[in-house]
C-alpha positions as CSV (number, residue, x, y, z in Angstrom):
1,M,4.7,-24.0,5.5
2,K,6.5,-21.8,3.4
3,H,7.6,-18.3,4.4
4,V,6.9,-15.8,2.3
5,F,8.0,-12.4,2.1
6,F,6.5,-9.2,0.7
7,I,9.1,-6.1,0.7
8,R,8.4,-2.8,-1.0
9,H,11.5,-1.3,-3.0
10,G,14.0,1.3,-1.5
11,E,13.5,4.8,-1.8
12,T,13.7,6.7,-5.2
13,D,14.1,10.4,-5.5
14,N,10.1,10.1,-7.1
15,N,9.4,9.1,-3.8
16,K,11.3,11.5,-1.8
17,F,9.7,14.2,-3.8
18,H,6.2,12.8,-4.0
19,R,5.9,12.2,-7.9
20,L,3.9,9.4,-9.0
21,Q,5.9,6.3,-10.5
22,G,3.6,3.7,-11.2
23,R,4.7,0.8,-14.3
24,G,6.0,3.2,-16.7
25,V,8.8,5.4,-14.6
26,D,11.6,3.2,-14.3
27,A,13.7,5.0,-11.7
28,S,16.7,3.8,-9.8
29,I,16.8,3.8,-6.2
30,N,18.9,6.7,-3.9
31,E,21.2,6.8,-1.3
32,T,18.4,6.5,1.0
33,G,17.1,3.5,-1.0
34,R,20.4,2.0,-0.7
35,E,20.7,2.0,2.7
36,Q,17.2,0.8,3.0
37,A,18.2,-2.3,0.7
38,N,21.1,-3.0,3.1
39,A,18.9,-2.7,6.1
40,I,16.2,-5.1,4.4
41,A,19.6,-7.9,4.0
42,E,20.4,-7.4,7.4
43,V,16.8,-8.0,9.1
44,L,16.7,-11.3,6.6
45,K,20.4,-12.5,7.3
46,D,19.0,-15.4,9.7
47,Y,16.7,-17.1,7.3
48,P,17.6,-19.3,4.4
49,I,16.2,-17.2,1.6
50,E,16.6,-19.3,-1.3
51,R,14.7,-17.4,-3.9
52,V,14.1,-13.7,-4.8
53,I,11.3,-12.6,-6.9
54,V,11.1,-9.1,-8.5
55,S,9.5,-7.0,-11.3
56,S,10.8,-5.9,-14.4
57,L,11.5,-2.1,-12.8
58,V,15.0,-1.4,-11.6
59,R,14.2,-0.4,-8.4
60,T,13.1,-3.8,-6.9
61,L,16.1,-5.5,-8.1
62,E,18.3,-2.6,-7.0
63,T,16.6,-3.1,-3.8
64,A,17.3,-7.1,-3.3
65,T,20.6,-6.7,-4.6
66,P,22.2,-6.7,-1.1
67,L,20.0,-9.8,0.0
68,I,20.9,-11.9,-3.4
69,E,24.5,-11.0,-3.0
70,Q,24.2,-12.1,1.0
71,S,22.1,-15.3,0.7
72,K,23.3,-16.5,-2.7
73,A,19.4,-16.5,-3.2
74,L,18.1,-17.6,-7.1
75,V,16.9,-14.4,-8.5
76,E,13.9,-14.2,-10.9
77,E,12.4,-11.1,-12.8
78,Y,8.2,-10.8,-13.7
79,A,6.8,-8.4,-15.7
80,E,3.7,-9.2,-14.4
81,L,4.7,-8.3,-11.1
82,D,5.1,-4.8,-12.2
83,E,3.7,-1.7,-10.2
84,M,0.2,-0.8,-11.0
85,S,0.0,1.8,-14.2
86,F,-1.0,5.2,-12.9
87,G,-1.7,6.2,-16.5
88,D,-2.1,9.6,-16.9
89,F,-0.7,10.4,-13.6
90,E,2.6,8.8,-13.8
91,G,5.5,11.7,-13.8
92,C,3.2,13.8,-12.0
93,Y,3.7,15.7,-8.6
94,F,1.1,14.4,-6.1
95,N,-0.1,17.4,-5.1
96,D,-0.8,18.2,-8.9
97,V,-3.2,15.6,-9.2
98,K,-4.3,14.9,-5.6
99,V,-7.8,15.9,-6.5
100,Q,-8.2,13.4,-9.2
101,I,-6.8,10.7,-7.1
102,H,-9.1,11.3,-4.1
103,E,-11.9,10.8,-6.7
104,V,-10.6,7.4,-7.8
105,N,-9.5,6.2,-4.6
106,E,-13.1,6.8,-3.1
107,Q,-14.7,4.9,-5.7
108,W,-12.3,1.6,-4.8
109,M,-13.3,2.1,-1.3
110,D,-16.8,2.0,-2.2
111,G,-16.0,-1.1,-4.0
112,D,-15.8,-0.2,-7.2
113,V,-12.2,-1.8,-7.8
114,D,-12.7,-2.3,-11.8
115,V,-12.8,1.6,-11.9
116,E,-9.4,2.4,-13.7
117,I,-6.8,5.4,-13.3
118,P,-7.5,7.3,-16.4
119,G,-4.8,5.7,-19.2
120,G,-3.8,3.3,-16.3
121,E,-5.1,0.4,-14.4
122,S,-7.9,-0.8,-12.0
123,P,-7.4,-2.8,-8.8
124,S,-8.5,-5.6,-10.0
125,Q,-6.6,-5.7,-13.2
126,V,-3.8,-5.6,-11.7
127,F,-5.0,-8.4,-9.0
128,E,-5.4,-10.6,-12.3
129,R,-2.0,-10.1,-13.7
130,A,0.1,-10.2,-10.3
131,G,-2.0,-12.3,-7.8
132,S,-2.2,-15.0,-10.4
133,K,1.8,-15.1,-10.9
134,V,2.1,-15.0,-6.7
135,I,0.1,-18.0,-6.8
136,E,1.6,-19.9,-9.5
137,I,4.9,-19.2,-8.5
138,L,4.4,-20.6,-4.8
139,E,2.1,-23.6,-6.0
140,N,5.4,-24.8,-8.5
141,A,8.0,-24.0,-5.7
142,E,10.4,-26.2,-3.8
143,E,11.6,-23.7,-1.9
144,D,10.3,-22.7,1.8
145,H,11.9,-19.0,2.0
146,I,11.0,-16.7,-0.8
147,V,11.1,-12.8,-1.0
148,F,9.1,-10.9,-3.4
149,L,10.8,-7.6,-3.7
150,L,8.1,-5.6,-5.2
151,H,6.3,-2.0,-5.4
152,G,3.9,-0.4,-2.8
153,R,0.3,-0.3,-4.4
154,L,1.1,-3.7,-5.9
155,I,1.5,-4.9,-2.3
156,R,-1.2,-3.2,-1.4
157,I,-3.5,-5.2,-3.8
158,L,-1.7,-8.3,-3.2
159,L,-1.7,-8.5,0.6
160,S,-5.6,-7.3,0.8
161,E,-6.7,-9.8,-1.7
162,L,-4.4,-12.7,-0.4
163,L,-5.2,-12.1,3.5
164,G,-9.0,-12.2,2.8
165,K,-9.5,-8.3,3.2
166,G,-10.9,-7.3,-0.1
167,L,-9.8,-4.8,-2.3
168,K,-12.1,-2.0,-1.0
169,N,-9.9,-2.2,1.9
170,M,-6.6,-2.1,0.6
171,H,-5.6,1.3,1.4
172,L,-5.9,-0.2,5.3
173,I,-2.6,-2.2,4.3
174,K,0.4,0.5,5.6
175,H,3.7,0.3,3.9
176,Q,6.7,2.7,3.4
177,N,9.8,2.4,1.3
178,G,11.7,-0.7,2.4
179,S,9.0,-1.9,4.6
180,I,8.9,-6.4,5.3
181,N,5.7,-7.9,5.3
182,H,6.0,-11.6,6.4
183,L,3.5,-14.4,5.8
184,L,3.0,-17.9,5.7
185,W,1.5,-19.8,2.9
186,N,0.2,-23.4,3.4
187,G,-0.7,-24.4,0.3
188,S,-4.0,-23.1,0.1
189,G,-4.0,-19.5,2.1
190,F,-1.9,-17.3,3.7
191,E,-1.4,-16.0,7.7
192,A,0.5,-12.8,8.8
193,V,3.0,-13.3,10.8
194,E,4.3,-9.5,10.5
195,L,2.9,-6.8,8.3
196,N,4.9,-3.6,7.6
197,K,8.0,-4.1,9.8
198,I,9.9,-1.0,9.8
199,D,11.7,-1.1,12.8
200,H,14.9,-1.8,10.7
201,L,14.3,1.6,9.3
202,T,14.1,3.9,12.0
203,A,18.0,4.2,12.4
204,L,18.3,5.5,9.0
205,A,16.0,8.7,10.2
206,I,13.2,7.9,7.5
207,N,10.3,9.4,8.1
208,E,8.6,8.6,4.6
């Protein structure tokens, strides 16, 4: 069995002010995000983390840095694990596009997961590029404790499929900046140990 952790990156100012990022906005984490990064490392200090996987977006590596320094783990970066492209919505404040986003979300929840965000990606496209990379990494990994430090929507897409819930139910996967999902991989499937672990964040007075 491999212990696999899917962790959302720390807070950025865009997260704080409800501005959509996606694949095309490469924002750094803020002070709260750095505190979250330290809290993540503290939670995982008793696990022999051997490998940390990040996307090509800087907020994931910045969040992973305390863990990497603590564990001396190998770090690898893959663009296939970037956040979903939010296309025309990237850089927009959520309230300015919430009607359009709601319309797309309704189609996804109805099972139309091939529907693309205007100018962006569909859930099925994202899983095709990212899910295959995750499985490829795990199938070839010798390590037994692996962290994927990734993005919110991407984690929803990955976990909904990897845990057999289906992409139409990805909205049921809860998360916030710095939350930890702990899974077991047996070589052919996943079992959830703990999803959306956030107790390490409560001391930071985070309400996102």
